[in-house]
Biopython code that builds the backbone (N, CA, C, O; Angstrom):
import numpy as np
from Bio.PDB.StructureBuilder import StructureBuilder

atoms = [
    (1, "MET", "N", (3.637, -5.827, -1.879)),
    (1, "MET", "CA", (4.502, -5.837, -3.043)),
    (1, "MET", "C", (4.376, -7.136, -3.836)),
    (1, "MET", "O", (4.688, -7.165, -5.027)),
    (2, "LYS", "N", (3.920, -8.215, -3.187)),
    (2, "LYS", "CA", (3.754, -9.485, -3.883)),
    (2, "LYS", "C", (2.754, -9.334, -5.031)),
    (2, "LYS", "O", (2.976, -9.826, -6.137)),
    (3, "LYS", "N", (1.654, -8.645, -4.744)),
    (3, "LYS", "CA", (0.619, -8.445, -5.760)),
    (3, "LYS", "C", (1.167, -7.615, -6.918)),
    (3, "LYS", "O", (0.947, -7.952, -8.081)),
    (4, "LEU", "N", (1.872, -6.545, -6.607)),
    (4, "LEU", "CA", (2.447, -5.683, -7.643)),
    (4, "LEU", "C", (3.453, -6.469, -8.478)),
    (4, "LEU", "O", (3.438, -6.384, -9.706)),
    (5, "LYS", "N", (4.324, -7.233, -7.823)),
    (5, "LYS", "CA", (5.311, -8.033, -8.545)),
    (5, "LYS", "C", (4.627, -9.056, -9.448)),
    (5, "LYS", "O", (5.060, -9.272, -10.580)),
    (6, "THR", "N", (3.565, -9.684, -8.956)),
    (6, "THR", "CA", (2.816, -10.657, -9.751)),
    (6, "THR", "C", (2.267, -10.006, -11.009)),
    (6, "THR", "O", (2.398, -10.552, -12.105)),
    (7, "ILE", "N", (1.656, -8.848, -10.855)),
    (7, "ILE", "CA", (1.052, -8.152, -11.996)),
    (7, "ILE", "C", (2.113, -7.740, -13.013)),
    (7, "ILE", "O", (1.937, -7.959, -14.211)),
    (8, "VAL", "N", (3.195, -7.155, -12.556)),
    (8, "VAL", "CA", (4.253, -6.717, -13.474)),
    (8, "VAL", "C", (4.861, -7.917, -14.196)),
    (8, "VAL", "O", (5.153, -7.840, -15.389)),
    (9, "THR", "N", (5.050, -9.012, -13.485)),
    (9, "THR", "CA", (5.587, -10.232, -14.107)),
    (9, "THR", "C", (4.641, -10.737, -15.192)),
    (9, "THR", "O", (5.086, -11.136, -16.268)),
    (10, "ILE", "N", (3.350, -10.720, -14.917)),
    (10, "ILE", "CA", (2.358, -11.155, -15.905)),
    (10, "ILE", "C", (2.416, -10.272, -17.146)),
    (10, "ILE", "O", (2.460, -10.774, -18.269)),
    (11, "LEU", "N", (2.417, -8.971, -16.943)),
    (11, "LEU", "CA", (2.459, -8.047, -18.077)),
    (11, "LEU", "C", (3.722, -8.254, -18.906)),
    (11, "LEU", "O", (3.679, -8.192, -20.134)),
    (12, "ASP", "N", (4.833, -8.498, -18.240)),
    (12, "ASP", "CA", (6.085, -8.761, -18.937)),
    (12, "ASP", "C", (6.033, -10.107, -19.661)),
    (12, "ASP", "O", (6.500, -10.218, -20.794)),
    (13, "ASP", "N", (5.472, -11.120, -19.021)),
    (13, "ASP", "CA", (5.364, -12.448, -19.641)),
    (13, "ASP", "C", (4.492, -12.432, -20.891)),
    (13, "ASP", "O", (4.735, -13.184, -21.835)),
    (14, "VAL", "N", (3.468, -11.566, -20.894)),
    (14, "VAL", "CA", (2.599, -11.436, -22.061)),
    (14, "VAL", "C", (3.282, -10.565, -23.127)),
    (14, "VAL", "O", (2.748, -10.364, -24.218)),
    (15, "ARG", "N", (4.449, -10.066, -22.792)),
    (15, "ARG", "CA", (5.293, -9.263, -23.687)),
    (15, "ARG", "C", (4.730, -7.879, -23.988)),
    (15, "ARG", "O", (4.887, -7.354, -25.090)),
    (16, "LEU", "N", (4.066, -7.292, -22.976)),
    (16, "LEU", "CA", (3.683, -5.896, -23.121)),
    (16, "LEU", "C", (4.955, -5.064, -23.038)),
    (16, "LEU", "O", (5.953, -5.499, -22.465)),
    (17, "THR", "N", (4.915, -3.878, -23.607)),
    (17, "THR", "CA", (6.101, -3.024, -23.621)),
    (17, "THR", "C", (5.831, -1.725, -22.876)),
    (17, "THR", "O", (4.697, -1.423, -22.502)),
    (18, "ASP", "N", (6.885, -0.977, -22.674)),
    (18, "ASP", "CA", (6.802, 0.350, -22.041)),
    (18, "ASP", "C", (6.000, 0.316, -20.739)),
    (18, "ASP", "O", (5.134, 1.162, -20.517)),
    (19, "ILE", "N", (6.288, -0.655, -19.889)),
    (19, "ILE", "CA", (5.586, -0.785, -18.611)),
    (19, "ILE", "C", (6.147, 0.243, -17.636)),
    (19, "ILE", "O", (7.347, 0.274, -17.362)),
    (20, "ILE", "N", (5.264, 1.072, -17.126)),
    (20, "ILE", "CA", (5.632, 2.081, -16.127)),
    (20, "ILE", "C", (4.735, 1.876, -14.919)),
    (20, "ILE", "O", (3.521, 1.725, -15.060)),
    (21, "VAL", "N", (5.333, 1.870, -13.722)),
    (21, "VAL", "CA", (4.571, 1.757, -12.476)),
    (21, "VAL", "C", (4.779, 3.045, -11.689)),
    (21, "VAL", "O", (5.903, 3.397, -11.331)),
    (22, "TYR", "N", (3.679, 3.738, -11.428)),
    (22, "TYR", "CA", (3.720, 4.960, -10.637)),
    (22, "TYR", "C", (3.343, 4.634, -9.198)),
    (22, "TYR", "O", (2.386, 3.902, -8.946)),
    (23, "ASP", "N", (4.101, 5.184, -8.264)),
    (23, "ASP", "CA", (3.828, 5.025, -6.840)),
    (23, "ASP", "C", (2.886, 6.143, -6.415)),
    (23, "ASP", "O", (3.303, 7.288, -6.242)),
    (24, "MET", "N", (1.623, 5.801, -6.251)),
    (24, "MET", "CA", (0.590, 6.802, -5.981)),
    (24, "MET", "C", (0.241, 6.926, -4.493)),
    (24, "MET", "O", (-0.676, 7.667, -4.141)),
    (25, "ARG", "N", (0.951, 6.221, -3.625)),
    (25, "ARG", "CA", (0.582, 6.173, -2.211)),
    (25, "ARG", "C", (0.540, 7.539, -1.539)),
    (25, "ARG", "O", (-0.276, 7.757, -0.644)),
    (26, "GLU", "N", (1.399, 8.458, -1.953)),
    (26, "GLU", "CA", (1.411, 9.795, -1.360)),
    (26, "GLU", "C", (0.565, 10.799, -2.154)),
    (26, "GLU", "O", (0.411, 11.950, -1.745)),
    (27, "VAL", "N", (0.028, 10.357, -3.277)),
    (27, "VAL", "CA", (-0.649, 11.263, -4.195)),
    (27, "VAL", "C", (-2.150, 11.029, -4.271)),
    (27, "VAL", "O", (-2.918, 11.974, -4.450)),
    (28, "ASN", "N", (-2.574, 9.775, -4.135)),
    (28, "ASN", "CA", (-3.964, 9.414, -4.378)),
    (28, "ASN", "C", (-4.495, 8.529, -3.255)),
    (28, "ASN", "O", (-3.866, 7.524, -2.922)),
    (29, "PRO", "N", (-5.624, 8.873, -2.669)),
    (29, "PRO", "CA", (-6.157, 8.062, -1.564)),
    (29, "PRO", "C", (-6.916, 6.813, -2.016)),
    (29, "PRO", "O", (-7.308, 6.001, -1.178)),
    (30, "PHE", "N", (-7.130, 6.644, -3.314)),
    (30, "PHE", "CA", (-7.980, 5.559, -3.800)),
    (30, "PHE", "C", (-7.212, 4.317, -4.241)),
    (30, "PHE", "O", (-7.758, 3.215, -4.196)),
    (31, "PHE", "N", (-5.975, 4.468, -4.661)),
    (31, "PHE", "CA", (-5.170, 3.320, -5.074)),
    (31, "PHE", "C", (-3.699, 3.624, -4.807)),
    (31, "PHE", "O", (-3.302, 4.783, -4.691)),
    (32, "ASP", "N", (-2.894, 2.557, -4.712)),
    (32, "ASP", "CA", (-1.476, 2.697, -4.369)),
    (32, "ASP", "C", (-0.560, 2.785, -5.582)),
    (32, "ASP", "O", (0.434, 3.512, -5.567)),
    (33, "TYR", "N", (-0.899, 2.038, -6.638)),
    (33, "TYR", "CA", (-0.041, 1.994, -7.822)),
    (33, "TYR", "C", (-0.880, 2.163, -9.083)),
    (33, "TYR", "O", (-2.026, 1.718, -9.151)),
    (34, "PHE", "N", (-0.292, 2.805, -10.067)),
    (34, "PHE", "CA", (-0.932, 3.063, -11.352)),
    (34, "PHE", "C", (0.034, 2.569, -12.420)),
    (34, "PHE", "O", (1.160, 3.057, -12.518)),
    (35, "ILE", "N", (-0.404, 1.603, -13.221)),
    (35, "ILE", "CA", (0.471, 0.987, -14.213)),
    (35, "ILE", "C", (0.006, 1.346, -15.617)),
    (35, "ILE", "O", (-1.183, 1.285, -15.929)),
    (36, "LEU", "N", (0.961, 1.719, -16.453)),
    (36, "LEU", "CA", (0.729, 1.934, -17.877)),
    (36, "LEU", "C", (1.525, 0.888, -18.640)),
    (36, "LEU", "O", (2.661, 0.581, -18.280)),
    (37, "SER", "N", (0.931, 0.344, -19.692)),
    (37, "SER", "CA", (1.631, -0.641, -20.519)),
    (37, "SER", "C", (1.063, -0.599, -21.931)),
    (37, "SER", "O", (-0.025, -0.073, -22.166)),
    (38, "THR", "N", (1.818, -1.163, -22.861)),
    (38, "THR", "CA", (1.432, -1.120, -24.271)),
    (38, "THR", "C", (1.387, -2.528, -24.861)),
    (38, "THR", "O", (2.312, -3.323, -24.691)),
    (39, "ALA", "N", (0.287, -2.816, -25.560)),
    (39, "ALA", "CA", (0.126, -4.067, -26.296)),
    (39, "ALA", "C", (0.289, -3.780, -27.780)),
    (39, "ALA", "O", (-0.070, -2.702, -28.254)),
    (40, "LYS", "N", (0.827, -4.741, -28.507)),
    (40, "LYS", "CA", (1.017, -4.556, -29.950)),
    (40, "LYS", "C", (-0.310, -4.578, -30.707)),
    (40, "LYS", "O", (-0.437, -3.957, -31.762)),
    (41, "ASN", "N", (-1.297, -5.295, -30.164)),
    (41, "ASN", "CA", (-2.591, -5.407, -30.833)),
    (41, "ASN", "C", (-3.663, -5.804, -29.811)),
    (41, "ASN", "O", (-3.355, -6.037, -28.642)),
    (42, "THR", "N", (-4.910, -5.877, -30.254)),
    (42, "THR", "CA", (-6.004, -6.171, -29.328)),
    (42, "THR", "C", (-5.962, -7.614, -28.818)),
    (42, "THR", "O", (-6.453, -7.893, -27.724)),
    (43, "ARG", "N", (-5.392, -8.520, -29.585)),
    (43, "ARG", "CA", (-5.246, -9.899, -29.102)),
    (43, "ARG", "C", (-4.298, -9.963, -27.907)),
    (43, "ARG", "O", (-4.561, -10.661, -26.928)),
    (44, "GLN", "N", (-3.209, -9.236, -28.001)),
    (44, "GLN", "CA", (-2.262, -9.203, -26.895)),
    (44, "GLN", "C", (-2.881, -8.496, -25.688)),
    (44, "GLN", "O", (-2.645, -8.886, -24.544)),
    (45, "LEU", "N", (-3.663, -7.467, -25.946)),
    (45, "LEU", "CA", (-4.368, -6.761, -24.877)),
    (45, "LEU", "C", (-5.317, -7.719, -24.153)),
    (45, "LEU", "O", (-5.366, -7.734, -22.923)),
    (46, "SER", "N", (-6.065, -8.514, -24.910)),
    (46, "SER", "CA", (-6.985, -9.500, -24.316)),
    (46, "SER", "C", (-6.234, -10.546, -23.511)),
    (46, "SER", "O", (-6.700, -10.976, -22.456)),
    (47, "ALA", "N", (-5.072, -10.956, -24.006)),
    (47, "ALA", "CA", (-4.256, -11.929, -23.281)),
    (47, "ALA", "C", (-3.787, -11.349, -21.951)),
    (47, "ALA", "O", (-3.750, -12.053, -20.942)),
    (48, "ALA", "N", (-3.430, -10.073, -21.948)),
    (48, "ALA", "CA", (-3.002, -9.423, -20.705)),
    (48, "ALA", "C", (-4.128, -9.418, -19.677)),
    (48, "ALA", "O", (-3.889, -9.665, -18.495)),
    (49, "ILE", "N", (-5.334, -9.144, -20.112)),
    (49, "ILE", "CA", (-6.492, -9.157, -19.208)),
    (49, "ILE", "C", (-6.702, -10.561, -18.646)),
    (49, "ILE", "O", (-6.829, -10.748, -17.436)),
    (50, "ARG", "N", (-6.736, -11.527, -19.532)),
    (50, "ARG", "CA", (-6.982, -12.920, -19.128)),
    (50, "ARG", "C", (-5.921, -13.408, -18.135)),
    (50, "ARG", "O", (-6.245, -13.988, -17.098)),
    (51, "GLU", "N", (-4.662, -13.164, -18.466)),
    (51, "GLU", "CA", (-3.576, -13.649, -17.615)),
    (51, "GLU", "C", (-3.507, -12.900, -16.285)),
    (51, "GLU", "O", (-3.124, -13.484, -15.271)),
    (52, "THR", "N", (-3.866, -11.636, -16.276)),
    (52, "THR", "CA", (-3.914, -10.884, -15.021)),
    (52, "THR", "C", (-4.983, -11.465, -14.106)),
    (52, "THR", "O", (-4.752, -11.630, -12.908)),
    (53, "LYS", "N", (-6.145, -11.775, -14.659)),
    (53, "LYS", "CA", (-7.208, -12.413, -13.861)),
    (53, "LYS", "C", (-6.712, -13.723, -13.258)),
    (53, "LYS", "O", (-6.872, -13.962, -12.061)),
    (54, "HIS", "N", (-6.104, -14.578, -14.098)),
    (54, "HIS", "CA", (-5.615, -15.880, -13.631)),
    (54, "HIS", "C", (-4.526, -15.712, -12.571)),
    (54, "HIS", "O", (-4.515, -16.426, -11.569)),
    (55, "GLY", "N", (-3.626, -14.780, -12.794)),
    (55, "GLY", "CA", (-2.528, -14.559, -11.856)),
    (55, "GLY", "C", (-2.995, -14.061, -10.508)),
    (55, "GLY", "O", (-2.481, -14.491, -9.476)),
    (56, "LEU", "N", (-3.969, -13.153, -10.501)),
    (56, "LEU", "CA", (-4.496, -12.653, -9.234)),
    (56, "LEU", "C", (-5.265, -13.745, -8.501)),
    (56, "LEU", "O", (-5.185, -13.856, -7.278)),
    (57, "GLU", "N", (-5.997, -14.536, -9.244)),
    (57, "GLU", "CA", (-6.722, -15.652, -8.646)),
    (57, "GLU", "C", (-5.743, -16.655, -8.018)),
    (57, "GLU", "O", (-6.021, -17.213, -6.957)),
    (58, "ALA", "N", (-4.623, -16.877, -8.664)),
    (58, "ALA", "CA", (-3.624, -17.831, -8.169)),
    (58, "ALA", "C", (-3.004, -17.408, -6.846)),
    (58, "ALA", "O", (-2.560, -18.259, -6.076)),
    (59, "ILE", "N", (-2.967, -16.098, -6.565)),
    (59, "ILE", "CA", (-2.419, -15.635, -5.279)),
    (59, "ILE", "C", (-3.540, -15.218, -4.319)),
    (59, "ILE", "O", (-3.319, -14.463, -3.372)),
    (60, "ASP", "N", (-4.733, -15.722, -4.586)),
    (60, "ASP", "CA", (-5.906, -15.506, -3.726)),
    (60, "ASP", "C", (-6.298, -14.046, -3.567)),
    (60, "ASP", "O", (-6.740, -13.623, -2.499)),
    (61, "GLU", "N", (-6.134, -13.287, -4.630)),
    (61, "GLU", "CA", (-6.599, -11.901, -4.659)),
    (61, "GLU", "C", (-7.968, -11.876, -5.329)),
    (61, "GLU", "O", (-8.253, -12.717, -6.181)),
    (62, "PRO", "N", (-8.818, -10.922, -4.953)),
    (62, "PRO", "CA", (-10.122, -10.824, -5.621)),
    (62, "PRO", "C", (-9.956, -10.564, -7.117)),
    (62, "PRO", "O", (-9.000, -9.915, -7.542)),
    (63, "LEU", "N", (-10.890, -11.073, -7.902)),
    (63, "LEU", "CA", (-10.843, -10.829, -9.342)),
    (63, "LEU", "C", (-11.017, -9.339, -9.617)),
    (63, "LEU", "O", (-11.842, -8.678, -8.987)),
    (64, "PRO", "N", (-10.243, -8.819, -10.551)),
    (64, "PRO", "CA", (-10.324, -7.387, -10.848)),
    (64, "PRO", "C", (-11.569, -7.044, -11.653)),
    (64, "PRO", "O", (-12.186, -7.901, -12.286)),
    (65, "LYS", "N", (-11.914, -5.768, -11.608)),
    (65, "LYS", "CA", (-12.979, -5.254, -12.469)),
    (65, "LYS", "C", (-12.309, -4.788, -13.761)),
    (65, "LYS", "O", (-11.221, -4.213, -13.737)),
    (66, "ILE", "N", (-12.966, -5.042, -14.876)),
    (66, "ILE", "CA", (-12.386, -4.731, -16.186)),
    (66, "ILE", "C", (-13.294, -3.762, -16.937)),
    (66, "ILE", "O", (-14.511, -3.941, -16.977)),
    (67, "GLU", "N", (-12.699, -2.752, -17.522)),
    (67, "GLU", "CA", (-13.409, -1.823, -18.414)),
    (67, "GLU", "C", (-12.690, -1.818, -19.749)),
    (67, "GLU", "O", (-11.463, -1.740, -19.794)),
    (68, "GLY", "N", (-13.444, -1.902, -20.838)),
    (68, "GLY", "CA", (-12.875, -1.776, -22.174)),
    (68, "GLY", "C", (-12.173, -3.006, -22.691)),
    (68, "GLY", "O", (-11.213, -2.890, -23.452)),
    (69, "SER", "N", (-12.618, -4.172, -22.304)),
    (69, "SER", "CA", (-11.907, -5.394, -22.678)),
    (69, "SER", "C", (-11.976, -5.716, -24.168)),
    (69, "SER", "O", (-11.195, -6.543, -24.639)),
    (70, "GLY", "N", (-12.868, -5.104, -24.918)),
    (70, "GLY", "CA", (-12.966, -5.410, -26.341)),
    (70, "GLY", "C", (-12.349, -4.360, -27.234)),
    (70, "GLY", "O", (-12.474, -4.444, -28.456)),
    (71, "GLY", "N", (-11.691, -3.378, -26.663)),
    (71, "GLY", "CA", (-11.204, -2.274, -27.480)),
    (71, "GLY", "C", (-9.702, -2.143, -27.489)),
    (71, "GLY", "O", (-8.974, -3.119, -27.311)),
    (72, "ALA", "N", (-9.250, -0.927, -27.699)),
    (72, "ALA", "CA", (-7.833, -0.635, -27.827)),
    (72, "ALA", "C", (-7.233, -0.112, -26.522)),
    (72, "ALA", "O", (-6.054, 0.240, -26.472)),
    (73, "TRP", "N", (-8.045, -0.063, -25.469)),
    (73, "TRP", "CA", (-7.570, 0.375, -24.159)),
    (73, "TRP", "C", (-8.391, -0.349, -23.118)),
    (73, "TRP", "O", (-9.621, -0.311, -23.154)),
    (74, "ALA", "N", (-7.729, -1.003, -22.198)),
    (74, "ALA", "CA", (-8.424, -1.676, -21.107)),
    (74, "ALA", "C", (-7.910, -1.133, -19.783)),
    (74, "ALA", "O", (-6.718, -0.876, -19.616)),
    (75, "LEU", "N", (-8.831, -0.965, -18.853)),
    (75, "LEU", "CA", (-8.488, -0.583, -17.496)),
    (75, "LEU", "C", (-8.831, -1.768, -16.608)),
    (75, "LEU", "O", (-9.967, -2.240, -16.591)),
    (76, "ILE", "N", (-7.842, -2.235, -15.879)),
    (76, "ILE", "CA", (-8.013, -3.358, -14.961)),
    (76, "ILE", "C", (-7.908, -2.791, -13.552)),
    (76, "ILE", "O", (-6.854, -2.300, -13.146)),
    (77, "ASP", "N", (-9.002, -2.862, -12.816)),
    (77, "ASP", "CA", (-9.060, -2.317, -11.460)),
    (77, "ASP", "C", (-8.858, -3.452, -10.466)),
    (77, "ASP", "O", (-9.775, -4.229, -10.200)),
    (78, "ALA", "N", (-7.659, -3.539, -9.925)),
    (78, "ALA", "CA", (-7.330, -4.567, -8.939)),
    (78, "ALA", "C", (-7.308, -3.957, -7.541)),
    (78, "ALA", "O", (-6.425, -4.248, -6.734)),
    (79, "ASN", "N", (-8.286, -3.114, -7.274)),
    (79, "ASN", "CA", (-8.482, -2.410, -6.006)),
    (79, "ASN", "C", (-7.380, -1.399, -5.717)),
    (79, "ASN", "O", (-7.566, -0.214, -5.990)),
    (80, "ASP", "N", (-6.258, -1.814, -5.185)),
    (80, "ASP", "CA", (-5.197, -0.875, -4.846)),
    (80, "ASP", "C", (-4.186, -0.669, -5.978)),
    (80, "ASP", "O", (-3.242, 0.109, -5.851)),
    (81, "ILE", "N", (-4.404, -1.381, -7.083)),
    (81, "ILE", "CA", (-3.543, -1.239, -8.258)),
    (81, "ILE", "C", (-4.425, -1.060, -9.493)),
    (81, "ILE", "O", (-5.300, -1.883, -9.766)),
    (82, "ILE", "N", (-4.190, 0.007, -10.225)),
    (82, "ILE", "CA", (-4.914, 0.271, -11.467)),
    (82, "ILE", "C", (-3.964, -0.007, -12.628)),
    (82, "ILE", "O", (-2.864, 0.543, -12.693)),
    (83, "ILE", "N", (-4.402, -0.864, -13.538)),
    (83, "ILE", "CA", (-3.575, -1.274, -14.665)),
    (83, "ILE", "C", (-4.239, -0.790, -15.954)),
    (83, "ILE", "O", (-5.410, -1.074, -16.205)),
    (84, "ASN", "N", (-3.491, -0.071, -16.750)),
    (84, "ASN", "CA", (-3.959, 0.380, -18.061)),
    (84, "ASN", "C", (-3.156, -0.332, -19.125)),
    (84, "ASN", "O", (-1.925, -0.318, -19.101)),
    (85, "VAL", "N", (-3.860, -0.962, -20.070)),
    (85, "VAL", "CA", (-3.204, -1.604, -21.207)),
    (85, "VAL", "C", (-3.746, -0.931, -22.463)),
    (85, "VAL", "O", (-4.942, -0.983, -22.749)),
    (86, "PHE", "N", (-2.852, -0.306, -23.197)),
    (86, "PHE", "CA", (-3.204, 0.415, -24.417)),
    (86, "PHE", "C", (-2.606, -0.283, -25.628)),
    (86, "PHE", "O", (-1.593, -0.972, -25.515)),
    (87, "THR", "N", (-3.229, -0.107, -26.782)),
    (87, "THR", "CA", (-2.514, -0.383, -28.015)),
    (87, "THR", "C", (-1.582, 0.815, -28.234)),
    (87, "THR", "O", (-1.757, 1.859, -27.606)),
    (88, "GLU", "N", (-0.604, 0.668, -29.113)),
    (88, "GLU", "CA", (0.379, 1.736, -29.325)),
    (88, "GLU", "C", (-0.282, 3.043, -29.746)),
    (88, "GLU", "O", (0.085, 4.112, -29.259)),
    (89, "THR", "N", (-1.252, 2.961, -30.647)),
    (89, "THR", "CA", (-1.933, 4.158, -31.150)),
    (89, "THR", "C", (-2.682, 4.875, -30.031)),
    (89, "THR", "O", (-2.601, 6.097, -29.912)),
    (90, "GLU", "N", (-3.405, 4.123, -29.219)),
    (90, "GLU", "CA", (-4.181, 4.721, -28.130)),
    (90, "GLU", "C", (-3.278, 5.334, -27.069)),
    (90, "GLU", "O", (-3.572, 6.412, -26.553)),
    (91, "ARG", "N", (-2.192, 4.666, -26.743)),
    (91, "ARG", "CA", (-1.298, 5.211, -25.719)),
    (91, "ARG", "C", (-0.690, 6.522, -26.183)),
    (91, "ARG", "O", (-0.576, 7.476, -25.413)),
    (92, "SER", "N", (-0.307, 6.559, -27.433)),
    (92, "SER", "CA", (0.253, 7.782, -27.987)),
    (92, "SER", "C", (-0.788, 8.903, -28.014)),
    (92, "SER", "O", (-0.481, 10.056, -27.712)),
    (93, "TYR", "N", (-2.005, 8.554, -28.374)),
    (93, "TYR", "CA", (-3.075, 9.548, -28.476)),
    (93, "TYR", "C", (-3.401, 10.155, -27.106)),
    (93, "TYR", "O", (-3.476, 11.377, -26.978)),
    (94, "TYR", "N", (-3.592, 9.325, -26.094)),
    (94, "TYR", "CA", (-3.990, 9.827, -24.777)),
    (94, "TYR", "C", (-2.831, 10.385, -23.965)),
    (94, "TYR", "O", (-3.032, 11.275, -23.138)),
    (95, "ASN", "N", (-1.628, 9.880, -24.184)),
    (95, "ASN", "CA", (-0.427, 10.406, -23.526)),
    (95, "ASN", "C", (-0.640, 10.657, -22.028)),
    (95, "ASN", "O", (-0.380, 11.751, -21.527)),
    (96, "ILE", "N", (-1.108, 9.646, -21.340)),
    (96, "ILE", "CA", (-1.423, 9.777, -19.912)),
    (96, "ILE", "C", (-0.182, 10.081, -19.080)),
    (96, "ILE", "O", (-0.297, 10.667, -18.003)),
    (97, "GLU", "N", (0.985, 9.700, -19.549)),
    (97, "GLU", "CA", (2.215, 9.965, -18.804)),
    (97, "GLU", "C", (2.364, 11.437, -18.442)),
    (97, "GLU", "O", (2.932, 11.763, -17.399)),
    (98, "LYS", "N", (1.868, 12.318, -19.281)),
    (98, "LYS", "CA", (2.042, 13.747, -19.014)),
    (98, "LYS", "C", (1.328, 14.189, -17.739)),
    (98, "LYS", "O", (1.692, 15.206, -17.148)),
    (99, "MET", "N", (0.311, 13.431, -17.309)),
    (99, "MET", "CA", (-0.398, 13.782, -16.067)),
    (99, "MET", "C", (0.411, 13.429, -14.824)),
    (99, "MET", "O", (0.182, 14.000, -13.758)),
    (100, "TRP", "N", (1.345, 12.502, -14.944)),
    (100, "TRP", "CA", (2.033, 11.973, -13.764)),
    (100, "TRP", "C", (3.519, 12.323, -13.760)),
    (100, "TRP", "O", (4.312, 11.589, -13.171)),
    (101, "LEU", "N", (3.912, 13.406, -14.388)),
    (101, "LEU", "CA", (5.324, 13.764, -14.479)),
    (101, "LEU", "C", (5.985, 13.939, -13.116)),
    (101, "LEU", "O", (7.177, 13.668, -12.969)),
    (102, "ASP", "N", (5.232, 14.386, -12.124)),
    (102, "ASP", "CA", (5.808, 14.636, -10.803)),
    (102, "ASP", "C", (5.602, 13.475, -9.822)),
    (102, "ASP", "O", (5.923, 13.600, -8.641)),
    (103, "VAL", "N", (5.072, 12.354, -10.305)),
    (103, "VAL", "CA", (4.821, 11.195, -9.448)),
    (103, "VAL", "C", (5.999, 10.226, -9.573)),
    (103, "VAL", "O", (6.438, 9.921, -10.681)),
    (104, "PRO", "N", (6.508, 9.745, -8.438)),
    (104, "PRO", "CA", (7.635, 8.810, -8.515)),
    (104, "PRO", "C", (7.264, 7.496, -9.191)),
    (104, "PRO", "O", (6.138, 7.013, -9.076)),
    (105, "GLN", "N", (8.235, 6.934, -9.897)),
    (105, "GLN", "CA", (8.049, 5.655, -10.560)),
    (105, "GLN", "C", (8.771, 4.563, -9.777)),
    (105, "GLN", "O", (9.787, 4.809, -9.126)),
    (106, "ILE", "N", (8.223, 3.352, -9.857)),
    (106, "ILE", "CA", (8.851, 2.184, -9.248)),
    (106, "ILE", "C", (9.760, 1.554, -10.303)),
    (106, "ILE", "O", (9.348, 1.368, -11.448)),
    (107, "ASP", "N", (10.973, 1.232, -9.924)),
    (107, "ASP", "CA", (11.875, 0.521, -10.824)),
    (107, "ASP", "C", (11.418, -0.934, -10.891)),
    (107, "ASP", "O", (11.607, -1.689, -9.938)),
    (108, "ILE", "N", (10.825, -1.324, -12.005)),
    (108, "ILE", "CA", (10.248, -2.665, -12.091)),
    (108, "ILE", "C", (11.322, -3.752, -12.081)),
    (108, "ILE", "O", (11.030, -4.901, -11.750)),
    (109, "ALA", "N", (12.532, -3.414, -12.429)),
    (109, "ALA", "CA", (13.617, -4.391, -12.383)),
    (109, "ALA", "C", (13.958, -4.783, -10.946)),
    (109, "ALA", "O", (14.527, -5.847, -10.703)),
    (110, "SER", "N", (13.606, -3.918, -10.002)),
    (110, "SER", "CA", (13.919, -4.194, -8.601)),
    (110, "SER", "C", (12.822, -5.000, -7.888)),
    (110, "SER", "O", (12.987, -5.373, -6.727)),
    (111, "LEU", "N", (11.723, -5.265, -8.569)),
    (111, "LEU", "CA", (10.632, -6.004, -7.917)),
    (111, "LEU", "C", (10.939, -7.476, -7.761)),
    (111, "LEU", "O", (10.119, -8.225, -7.231)),
]
sb = StructureBuilder()
sb.init_structure("model")
sb.init_model(0)
sb.init_chain("A")
sb.init_seg("    ")
for serial, (resi, resn, name, xyz) in enumerate(atoms, 1):
    if name == "N":
        sb.init_residue(resn, " ", resi, " ")
    sb.init_atom(name, np.array(xyz, "f"), 0.0, 1.0, " ", f" {name:<3s}", serial, name[0])
structure = sb.get_structure()
């Protein structure tokens, strides 16, 4: 939970919005948590990537793999935690939340 709390804190500190954490432990054998978040623009999205890398390094976690770092949607693969950062337009367009309607969410305020 330390890693998850670190990541959520970073995303909040970078002022991403609409952060949702799905508990995938009973649903998916490849990762434990799936995070969705929204950036106001690509600069904020880039900041989220940069700060997530620094934050994971600070707690001695392996550096994540990044896909889409120059666009409107980035996927940060932190092994057991998958982080998606969208711009508002992209998040609305893909509407990934509809795929996980039956998956429990973690209350991020309780982390």
